[in-house]
MIGU-393315 format. One record per residue (C-alpha): residue in one letter; y, z, x. Coordinates in steps of 0.05 Angstrom, whole numbers, plus 32768, in hexadecimal, padded with zeros to 4 digits. Layout:
# MIGU-393315
AYZX
...
This chain:
# MIGU-393315
M87F686C98843
D882F86AB8818
G883A86C787D6
P884C86B08792
E889B8693878D
G88C986C7877A
V889A87038767
R8872870B87AB
G8870874D87AD
K8888876F8765
E886187B28778
E884D87D98740
A88398796871E
A87F187798720
P87E8873C8740
G87F286F4871E
R8801871186D9
E8840870186B9
A8870873E86A6
G885D873D8660
D88108756867C
A8822878086AE
E880B87BD8686
E87C587A1867E
A87BC879386C4
G87D387DA86D0
D881987D686F8
G881988098723
F87ED87FF875A
Q87EF881187A5
L87BE87FB87DA
V8775881B8800
T873388348808
H871C88788800
G86D188948814
K86BF88D087DD
K868F88B487AB
K86A288C5876C
K867B88CD8725
R869F88858702
A86D5888E86C3
S86B4886D868B
G86C3882B8689
Q86C9882486D1
E869287E786F2
G865A88028714
G8655880B8766
G862387D68784
A85E987EC87AB
G85E387D687F3
S860A87B08829
G85DC87738811
A85F9878287CB
V8616874087AA
L866287448788
G86678725874B
A863F86DF875F
G866B86AF874F
S869686D08717
V86DF86C48728
G86BA8672872D
A86CF866C86E8
L8710866386D6
T8729867F868F
K874E8660865B
D877A86898636
K8772868F85EA
G87A1865285C2
A87BD8639860A
A87D585EA85F9
P87A485AF8612
G87A785A3864F
T87C285F1866E
K87A1860386A9
P8778863886A5
K8788867F86C5
V875C869D8703
P875186E586EE
F87768712871E
H873A874C8711
D86F5874286FE
P86D2878186E8
S8690876086F4
I869B8768873E
P868387AA875C
R86AE87CA8788
P86A687BB87CC
Q86B5880087E6
D866A881187C8
V864E87D087D5
Y866987D1881A
K866B881D8827
I86BB8818883A
R86D688608840
V871C8868885A
D8743889D8858
N877788A38821
Y879888E38834
K87A788EA8883
P87DD88BC88A1
F87BE888088BF
E87B888838909
H87BC88428936
V87818861895D
W87748820898D
L87BC881789A1
E87DA883E89E4
R880B887689DA
S8853887C89F1
E885E88AA8A2F
D887488DD8A06
G884288D589D9
T885E88D5899A
R8855888B8985
P8823884E898D
V8837881589BB
H882E87D08999
P881987A289D1
L884F876E89BB
E888387A689D5
K887087968A21
L887C87458A18
P88C287248A10
V88C586F989D8
E88DB86BA8A01
H889686C08A21
F887E86A889DE
V88A9866989D4
D888B862489E6
R88BB85F189E8
N889185B78A04
V889A857689E2
P8861855C89D3
E885C850A89E2
C883E84F389A3
E884985058959
P882285408942
V87E88528891A
K87DA854388DA
P8787855E88D5
A874D854188B7
D87448556886B
I8724858E885A
E86E4856F884A
D86DE85498887
T86EF858888AC
P86B985BB88C7
F86B285FD88A7
T8693863D88B4
L8691867E8884
V868386AE88AF
E865586EB8888
D862D871288C6
H8637872D8901
K862486EB8927
G864F86B88908
L868486EC891C
M867286F1895B
E867386A3895B
L86BF86A08942
A86D486D18979
K86AF86A089B2
K86D786668994
L871686858990
K8715869989DA
S8717864E89E6
V8750863689BF
T87A3864689CC
E87B186478983
F879886598938
A87B4866488F6
V8799869D88CF
D87AF86B1888A
L878D86F2885A
E876E86F08819
H8776873D87F6
N876E876B87BE
Q879987A387A8
Y878187B48765
R874387DA8771
S8753880287A7
F8782883E87C1
Q87A2881287FD
G878587CE87F4
L874A87AE880E
T874A8764883C
C871F87408820
L871886FA8845
M873A86DC888A
Q874286968892
I874C867E88D5
S875A863688EA
T87578614892B
R876C85CD893B
R871F85B4892F
E870485E788FD
D8708861988C1
F86EE865A88BA
I86EB868A8880
V86D386D7889C
D86B687018866
T86E1873D887F
L86C7876A883D
K86738763885E
L8694876588A6
R86C7879888A2
I86B087C888D6
Y86A7878C8903
I86E5876288FF
G8715878C892E
L86E087908965
Y86D98742896B
L87168730895E
Q8750875E896F
E8757873B89B3
P876286EB899D
F879E8710896F
K87B2873A899F
D87B9870389DA
P87F586F289E7
T87DB86AD8A06
K87C5869B89C4
R87EE8686898C
K87E886A3894B
V88088674890C
M880A869188CA
H883F8690888B
G885E86CD886E
V883A87048895
D886087428886
R88228762885B
D87EF87388884
I8800875C88C7
M87FC87A6889C
W87B987918882
L879B878288C9
Q87B787BD88ED
R87A387E588AB
D875B87C388A2
F873E87AE88E3
H877487CF8917
I878A8789892B
Y87CF8780894B
V87E8873D8958
C880C8724898E
N883286D68994
L883E86C68943
F8860868F8932
D886A869B88E4
T887A865F88BA
G889886818881
Q88D286A088B0
A88D7865788CC
S88E686328882
R891D86688884
V8938865988C0
L8934861088B8
Q895086208872
M892285F98851
E892085F08801
R88F2862387EE
N88C6864E881A
S888486548803
L883C86398824
E883C861087E7
H887885F487F4
L886985E68842
L882685C48834
L8845859087FE
H888285858828
F88588577886D
C881985678858
G881B854E880F
V87E9857987FE
T87F6859B87B8
A87D285DB87BC
K87AD86058788
K87DB863E877B
E87AF8658873C
Y877D867B876F
Q87B7869E8793
N87A986E28768
A875B86D78763
D873A870F8768
W871F870A87AB
R86E8873587AA
S86B7870E8791
R867286FA87AE
P866286C587C3
L86A3869987BB
P86A18663878C
E86AA862787AB
E86FB86128790
M8713865C87B4
I86F0864787F4
K871E860887F5
Y8756863187E0
A875086598817
R874A862C8848
E87808601882C
D87AC86408846
T87A18636888A
H878185EC889D
Y87C385D188A4
L87EC860688BE
L87E885F58906
Y880285B188F4
I883785CA88C9
Y884D85F9890E
D884C85B68931
L887B85988908
M88A285D688F7
K88B085DA8944
Q88C38596894D
R890185A8891B
L890E85E58937
Q891E85C6897B
R893C858C8960
E897385B88938
S897C85E8896F
T89C185F58988
P89D1861789CE
E89EB864389A4
N89B3864F896F
D896C864C8989
L894786448949
L8905863D8967
L891586858991
E893286A68949
V88E586998927
H88CE86B18966
K88F186F68962
R88E886FA890F
S88A286F18919
N889B87278954
E88C387538922
I888D875288F0
C885287588928
L887587988941
Q887787B38900
F884687F288F6
Y8819880388BB
E8829884A889A
K8800885F885A
E88208878881F
L883188C58821
L883688EB87E1
T887E890A87E7
D88A9893987A8
T88D688F5879B
S88A188C387A4
Y88A488C18750
L88E888A28757
H88D1885D8778
I88A6884A873C
Y88B2880A8725
G88D887FF86E8
L88E9884E86E7
Q893E883786EB
E8933880A86AA
H892C8849867F
E8960887F8671
L892E88BC8677
N89408903866F
A8934893B8692
K88EF89538667
Q88D78903866A
L88EC890286BB
A88BB894786C3
V8886892486A3
V888E88E686CC
A8889890D870C
A8850893386F5
L882588F286DA
H884088CC871B
G881D890E8749
W87DE8906871A
R87D588BE8720
D87DC88C78775
R87A488F7876A
I877688DA874A
A87818890876F
R877488B287B4
Q874188CF879A
E871D8898877B
D8737886287A5
E875188418771
S879C88238770
T87D188468746
G87D3880E871A
Y8785880A8705
V8790885886F1
L87CC886186C7
P8801882086D3
N884A882E86D7
K885A880E868C
A882D8839866C
L883F887A8698
I888588728686
E886C886C863E
I884F88A5863A
A888488CD865A
K88B688BC8628
Q888D88CB85F0
M8876890E860D
P882E891285ED
T881D895D85E2
D87DA894785C6
N879E891E85DC
G879B88F48599
H87E388DF85A2
L87DA88C685EE
K879A88A685DE
R87C7888085B2
I87F5886F85E8
V87CB88558615
K8798883085E3
S875E8840860D
K876E881A8643
Y876888418681
P87288857868E
F873F889F86BD
V876A88A98686
E873488A5864E
S870F88D58672
S874D89078687
L876D8913863F
D8772895D864D
E878889578693
I87C2892F8685
I87D989568642
Y87D88997866D
T87FE897386A3
I8834895F8670
W883C89A5864F
N884889C38696
A8875898A86A9
L889C899C866A
E88A489E18678
Y88C589D686BC
S88ED899E86AC
Y893289C886B3
A892289AF86FE
F8931896A86EE
E896E896A86CD
G8998895B8709
I896E891D8718
A896F890786D1
E89BD890886D0
Q89C988F18711
L899488B78701
K89BE889D86C6
K89FD88A786E1
E89EB88708713
R89C8883D86D8
L8A1B884886B9
E8A2E883C8704
Q8A0887F58706
L8A2087E186C1
A8A6087E686D3
L8A5787C48711
K8A34878A86EA
S8A73877D86C2
V8AA087708706
P8ABA872C870B
A8AA386FD8737
S8AD986F88764
D8ADC8744876D
E8A8F873A8788
T8AA6871C87C9
T8AAE875887EE
I8A71877287DD
L8A4A873487F2
D8A6E872F882F
A8A48877D883B
E8A0F876C8832
S89CE87538864
D89C587048873
R899D86F38837
S897E86B9885D
N895286F58881
I892D87018844
D88F286E9882E
P890486C987DF
A88C486E087CF
C88E4872187CD
Q892B870987B9
S8914870F876F
S88EE87478772
V88F7878C874F
A890387D18774
P88C787E88790
S88A0882A8785
S8878885587B7
T884C882287CC
A883B880A8812
N884787C7882F
V886487A687FE
N889E87818800
V88D1878287C4
A8925877887B9
S89538783877D
D895E87508748
G89A2877A8734
G89CC87468762
A8A0C874E878D
G8A22879C878C
F89EC87AF8753
M89D087EC8779
N898987DA8784
E89528819876E
T8942881787BF
A898A883687CF
L89878860878E
I8945887D87A5
S8959888787F2
S899B88B187E6
I896C88DE87B5
H893888E987EA
L895C8923880A
E892C893E884A
D88FE891F8834
N88F488EF8875
T88B188D28867
Q88B08881886C
T887B884F885F
I888988108886
S889887EC8848
S88D58817883A
T88ED880E8877
K88F487C38877
I890A87CB8836
F894887FA8849
E895487C2887D
T89518783885B
L8966878A8810
P89A5877487F8
G89CD879F87C7
L8A0887D587CC
T89ED881D87E5
R8A1C885287C7
P8A07889387E1
I89F288CA87A5
N8A12890A87A0
K89DA893387C4
D89FB897787B4
A89EA89688766
L89A08965877A
S8990898E87AB
N89A189D38774
N895E89BD8752
R893789AE879F
Y891789EF879E
Q890289EE8751
Q88E989A88755
L88C089B48797
R88A189F4876D
L888F89C4872D
L8870898D875D
K884789BB8777
N882989D08739
L882C898F8720
R880489768752
D87BA899F8746
P87CE89BC8700
L878989D486F4
């Protein structure tokens, strides 16, 4: 799935919103779906009835026009439609938000310590197709002239699986929603063959997707063409236990070819002359029935992808040399993405240090203690109610509460302005949490001092002359391997499966490096944090852990009290 240019995964910002709108949208979400039915906080939308209920019938079809917008301005598609009942309630979707994720459909290693991806047994050279077609690739027919099937029932899914058995290649994309569930929900799966397009309702058919589509995705003789798949691979594993073999990622191909831009939008225009309507990129894909405009947008993401693959493969072969096999390089990169495993986000005693935007504020020990306490409260509510952390309490609001440290309900209400239902229903509990945090704030003095020191060092590095940065740049990893959607994004929080990067520039210590050096004995990592450590540029300097470990015992004790204060 392709992301917006520049900021595809600003982890703690709601999708599709400008920076100034982040608080309104809820800029602190994590991704999942949970089971227990809980009484909803006031202001939440109601749940649906049975599995046949309609989700917000056509509610996203109407675009919204900003007040005071200039004539001719494109209307915006709402990223969150509050009229849509939660799919978890409508389709009885139940996922555990607490226990570590189990890859139950995979074989285990000989020592039983890890799952074995089916791709591990296959050499990457096995997937490289060097056949040169006798004629030029043929551009597919227009979308309006191509057969299309909306797969919404068990029979349709069986028919799709049968058709995929008869082809040797197919294109895939996913549409996802992460704002109204803890881990996130895959809402649609688009599949295109050379002759027809399919859209699968993965909310309605969630429990059947893996049963019928696992084999064609795993089959090494069938090529899967996708674009920018880092997160899609995780979603396929998490929601359907689907593992991909024989992938060609056109996003990686565009990087290897050093194209001007790497987005799918650019590839569609460059290779096909098609201008994609990207206003639906961050629409609320939970909406049912899907409006025609959203169906068309979803089909465009895969309809031309096999043709783009044909043209890119030709160019990769033409520009390769005996010393530099570009086609093989794309397959190697695609394989590396497929071999990643989804891991559920776990709360640790240092998770609060991952909060997006935290490093921008100079917080003292008391304020940092409140941040940690509110982060623990937010995580507990989000997992319990199966909501994103951004919906429960956005990062911007969380940090503002910590800065002001309200000690009565009236002050707290003035800060949050009745925007967040779960906060409104938990005012007393939050105030008690803040009081409790202040009592144990001495445990955060060392960390607050260390964060301040690092901030000052970052500011000093900003003033380094450009000529002095050459050495730093030489030490960095090759930026050509990093998704441009990540390059201008900012440092991550603890949410799983979001590609992010530092915008601090060469030599500017990014937040990820800071957090990793503060982790002490914490060895728990998500797949996203692992990826970040491998790919992010920036100079990492070790932090004096002795300055932090003196407060380790007190902090652990404090966090234990804060996570369940009442």
